[in-house]
N, C-alpha and C positions, 0 to 999 in steps of 0.2 A: 486520414491525416488531419491534424488539427488546423483550424484557421490560423493563418500566419499573422503575427502581431509585429508591427513595425514601429520602432523607435518612439516609445511613449515618453513624452516630455511633461514634466510637472513643474513649470517655472514658478508657480505660486508658492512652492515649498523651498525655493532657494533662499537660504539665510546667510550663507557665507561661502567664500571660495574654499574648495577642498574640505568638504565636511561629510560625515556619515552619521545618521541618527535613525532611531526607530520611527516607524510611520504612526502618527497619532491615530488611535482608535482602530488599529488594524485587526485585532482579533474579532471585534464586533462586525467586521465586514464579511466574515465567513457566511456563505449562502446569500450574500447581498445581490448576486446576479443569478439568473436562471442556470441550473446545472445542465450542461451539455454532455450527453453520453458519448464517449470516445473509446469504449471498451473497458473503462475503469469507472467504478462507482465510489460512493463514500461509505466508510466503515465506521460504525459506532459501537462502543464509545472510544476505543483507543486510537483509531485512525483519525477521527475528527479532533481528538485531543492533541495528537501530534501535529496536525496541520495548524491548529490554533497556536501551538507553541512556536512553530516556525514564524508565524506572522506577528507574534507578540514581542514585547520589549526584550525578552531574553533570547529570542530566536535570531533568524538571519535575514529577514525581510527588512530592507533598509532603503531610505531615501538618501540621496547624495547629490552633491554638486561638485563640479571640478573633477569628474572621473578622468583619469589619465592612463595612457598606454605608453609607459616610459621604460619599463623593465620586463624582460622575458622570464618565462618559467621553464619551458621545455627546450632542450638542446641549446642551453646557454651556459657560460662558465659559472662555477659555483659562486663566484663573487657577485655576479649579477643576480642570481637567485637570492642570495643573502640580502642584497639591496631591496629586492621586491618584498621579502618577508619583513624587513625592518620598516619599509615605507608603509605597507598596507597593514597598519597596526590597529585598525579600528577607528582611526581619526581621518585617514586619507584613503579615498576610494581609488582602486586600481583595476585595470583589466589588461589582458594580453592574449596572445593566440593560444587556443586550447589544443588538444591533441589532433584535431582535424583542421587546424589553422584558422578557425573562426574567432573573431573578436566582437564582443558586445558593441552594439551600435555600428559595427564595421569601422571602428575607430582606427584611423591610421596611426602608425608608430610615431611617438613623440607628439601626439595630439591630445587635446582636452575637449570633452563635451560639457554642456551646460549643467544638466541635471537629469535625474531619472529615479526610478524605483525598481529594484531588482533584489535578488538573493545574493548575499555574500557567501563565501565558502563556509566559514564557521565563526562563532562568536566566542571562542575560547572556553566553551563549557564541556565538561566531561561527565563522569559518573554522577547520576542523579541531579544533573544540572549545576554541579559545583564548578566554580571558575578554576580552570587548570592552566591557563595561559592567556596571552593576549589574543584578541580577535584577529582573523585574517580577512580583511576587507578587500579581498580579491573577488571581483564579479566576473565569473566565467560565463561565456556564451553557452557551453554545453550543459553546465549545471542548471542554468535558467531555462534552457530548452526542455530539459528533463522535468524540472519543477513545474513547468507550465501544464504538463499532463495532470499533475496533482491539483494545480490551481483550478483547472477546468472541471475536473471530477468533483471537487469539493465546493464549487461555486465561489471561489475566492478570487481576489484581484490577480491579474496576470502580470508577469514581469515585463519590463520594457527592454528595448535594445535588441529584440530578435528580428530576424529577416529570413527570407527564403534562401536556404542553402542545404548542404548535405552534412549530416552529423551522425555519429554512431547511435544516438538515442532516437532518431527518427523511426527506427524499426519497431519501437514500442507502440507506435501508432500505425503499424502495418504498412509503412511507406517504404517499399523495397527499391524504388527508383533512385539510382545513384547512391545507394547506401554504401558507406565505406566498409568493405569486407573485413572481417576479423582474421588476422593472420595466425594467431596462436590458439591454444586449446585450454586456456585457463577457464575456471568455472563461469565467469561472466561472459567470456567470449563464446563458449559453447551455448550458453543460454540465449545470447543475442543472435547467434547464428541459427539456433532453433526457431526463434521468432521470425527470422528471415524466411526460413523454409515454410512456416505457417503462412506468411504473407504471400508466398507464391503457390500455396495450396499443395505443398509436398509434406504431408503429415508423417510419412515414413521416415524421411530424412530428419524432420524435427524431432521425432522420437529417438533417433540415433544420437542426436545432440543431447537430448535429455538424459539418455543413458551415459553419455560422456561425463556429465556432471555427477550422476550417481556413482560412477566409478571413482571419482575423486572425493566423494563426500564422507567416506568411512562410515556409511550408514549402519547403525547397530540398533537392534530392537530392544527396548527397555521393557522388561517384564513387569516392572512396577507400574508404569503408566501405559503399557500396551501401545507404544508408539515409537517411532524412530528418533534417534539422535544423529547429529551430523558433525562430529568432531573434526572431520577433514576439511571443512569449509571455515576458514579463519575470518573472513570478512562478512559483515552483516548483509552487505548488498549482494553477495553471492546467493545467500538464502532468498532474498527478495526477488532477484531476477529469475532464479530457478522456480520459485513459486508462481511467478507470472507465467512462465512457459508452461508449467504444470497445469494451471487452471485453464489456459486456452487449449491445451492438448486434449483435455478431458472431453471436450465437445468437438474435436476435429475428425471424428470418424475412426478412431483407433478401435482395436478389438475389445471385446468385453473384458478379457483378462488384463489387457494393458490399462483399460479404464479403471478397473478395480485397484490395480497397483498405484495408479496416479492419484486416486482418491485417498489412499492411505498416506501418501507423502504430502498431498495438499493439506490434510488436517494436521499432520505432524509439523510441517513447515510453518503453518499458521500458528500452532501452539508455541513453537520455539521463538518465532518472531515476537509474539505477544509477551512471552516470559522474559525476553531480553530487552524489552522497552524500558528505558530509564524512567524513574519516578522522582518528581520534585514535590516534596511534602505530600506524597501519596497520589499526585496527579501524573498520569502518563504524559511523557514529553517525547523526546527523540530517541535515536539509537546511536550507540557508539559505532565508529567505523570498524573496529576490531572486536569481534564477539568474544574472543578469548584474551583480550588485552585491555585491562582497565585503565591503561595510560592513554588510550586513544580518546578522540573527541567526537562530539555530536556535530555532524555537518549536513549541509543541504542535500547533497547527493544521496547519502545513505538513508536519511529520513524520508525523502521523497519516494525512493524506491520501496521502502517498507510500507508507507501509506498506500501506494498503488497496489502492492502485492496483496494487502489485506482485502482488497475488493476488486481483483482482476476478473474479467469476464463476468461481471455482474453490475447491477445498478445500485443496489443497496445491500449491505452486509451487516448482520446483527449477531450478537453473542447471547446465546441462551444463558440466563442467570445473571446478566448484567444489564443495567439501564441502557437504553430506554425499554428493553424488554422487561417483563414482570414475571415473577414466579411466587407461588405461595410458600409459606414456611414448611419445613420438613424435607426440603431437597438440598443437595450439597454441591457447592461449586468447588471443583477440584483444582489442584495446582497445575494440572495439564490442560486447563482451560476448557472444561466441559462441565455440564450440569448433570448430576446423577440422581436417579430415583432408586431407592433401596427398599426392597420388600421388607415389611414390618416396621419401617421407620418413616417412609414417605406416604402421603395420602394419595390414593387413586383419584384420578380426575385431571383437571387442568394442571399441567406442569410448567408450561410456558405460554405467555400471551402478550399482546401488545405489538408494536409500540404506539398504536393510535396515530399513525402518520398519514398524510395525504400524498397520493402519487398521481401522476398523470393518467388520463384515460388511455386504454390500449390493452394489449395482450401481454401476459407475463408468465413466468414460471418461478415458483418458490421452491428452492432446494433445501431440504432438511437433512443434516448429516447425523446419523444415529448409529449406535452399536449396542449389542446386548450379549453378555458373556454366555448365557444359557437361555436363549429366547423361548424355547419350549412353547407353551400356550400363550405367550405374550401377544397382546393386541395394543397397537398404538394408532390413534387417529390424528392425522395431520389435516388442518384445514386453513383456509384463508377466509376471513370474515370482514365484511364492511360494517363497522359498528354504526355508522351514520344511517345506513339503509336497513340495518338488522337483517343482513342477507349473507349467507354462506356462498362464496363464489367458487369454491373448489374443495374437494376432499380426497384424501388417500388413506385408506385403512391398511396398515402394515401389520401382517400377522407373523407369528413365529417363524414359519418356513421361509419367509421372504428376507429375513435378516441374513447378513453375511456370516459365514461360519468363522469359528476361531476368534470371536470377539473383534472382528475387523469392522472398520467403518463402512457404511453404505450411504449412498445418496438417494433420497426418496423425494419425489417431486410432486408438486401440485400445480397443474396448469390452471390459469384463471384469466378472466377478462374484466376490466374495470370500465363501466359505462357512466358511473356516478361521479361528476366532477368534484363534488364536495365529500368524497369518500373519507373515511377514517379507518385505516386498515389495521387488522390484526393478523398475525401469523402464529397459529396455535398448535400446541402439542398436548394431546390428551393421553395420559398414561393409564393403561388398564390395570396395573398393579400386580400382574401375575409373575413378573421376573424383573430383575434389575435392568436399568436402561441408562445410557449416556446420550446426551444431546449436545452437539458441538455447534458449528456455525449454522446460521440460517441466511441464505443468500437469495436475493430476488433478481432475476435476469429477464 
């Protein structure tokens, strides 16, 4: 469970009664505080880019003064809901009871608090960050509770107004005590219930819930990309929550056969989430709430879940073929978010290296996700190298017979220990050149 943050006040930022504005310099504050591991790490480059977007001028991280709880949203007449939407128009900050009855700052009805910094629901932006409507400066307790997991994982400033209580999102931190049980069987409810079962060490029931989402996902295998599509899941956060459950289930003691299935879907869900991220002038930003509906908007909830999903059950997650990882010329970054080596076109030798980052001392495992259509005599060397100490800390040589059959993804791991506090880490893939190879995610846990 995350440390609880109580009522952050920033009176120095008070400029006028009832105001909402971006926080000066917010994007530069990413990684300003030590990153605390709470089951989620930071993903580069797309996850970090999305978090930077939320904290930036075009995102949803806002300072405000005169936050008011005067209109309801749930279980109120349509006229009152309309009043809230009209009031919380980007100029006036509002809060009210969320689905679990919690209100930011525990602010009583018809009351006003002085000032704070939190995430609003959305800033009116849609496809590729274009303005599609007015902002909704509604500051939800549950949205900010959820976003705090993201804030902690990425070392970013944490939202104010939170306090100890029970909320549906607490289960993402494996806090089962007092968790509000989910009554339905929608994909998000199944995924959250699966997390509940993991929190109480019942992997079998968690897998049942995972299969409940699979049954709704209309999963279809695409022979062009050799991975699954999920047209039955209409909301982006369905994908994100299901991926979070998937990645924790992989290491929950399930059978080898179930683990292999989970790996295929973990990689496919990751690729789908990456492909559906919106781009503003080529820069990855947030995600639309509706993955099949271009009229929907980018909001705090969906983008927080996607950023968490990209590095669930890991400390650092990297993409082969994308910075900060490096690759020589002659390799091919595919639309399905994998780096390919092709016999006759790609040079044998180092295929992936970098990112030359420093991590804390301790014991880790680096997971490399690989597949080969016809591995035959293929040999791939995976290693972890401390550039500062000129020392290889761990190696795994993967030969043809160890690859999953049928061009399926496999997870190949290198255990290593870091004793050098000034380390400069590389996670490397050396391709033998005998057969084609795809490299997907690289995850350090």
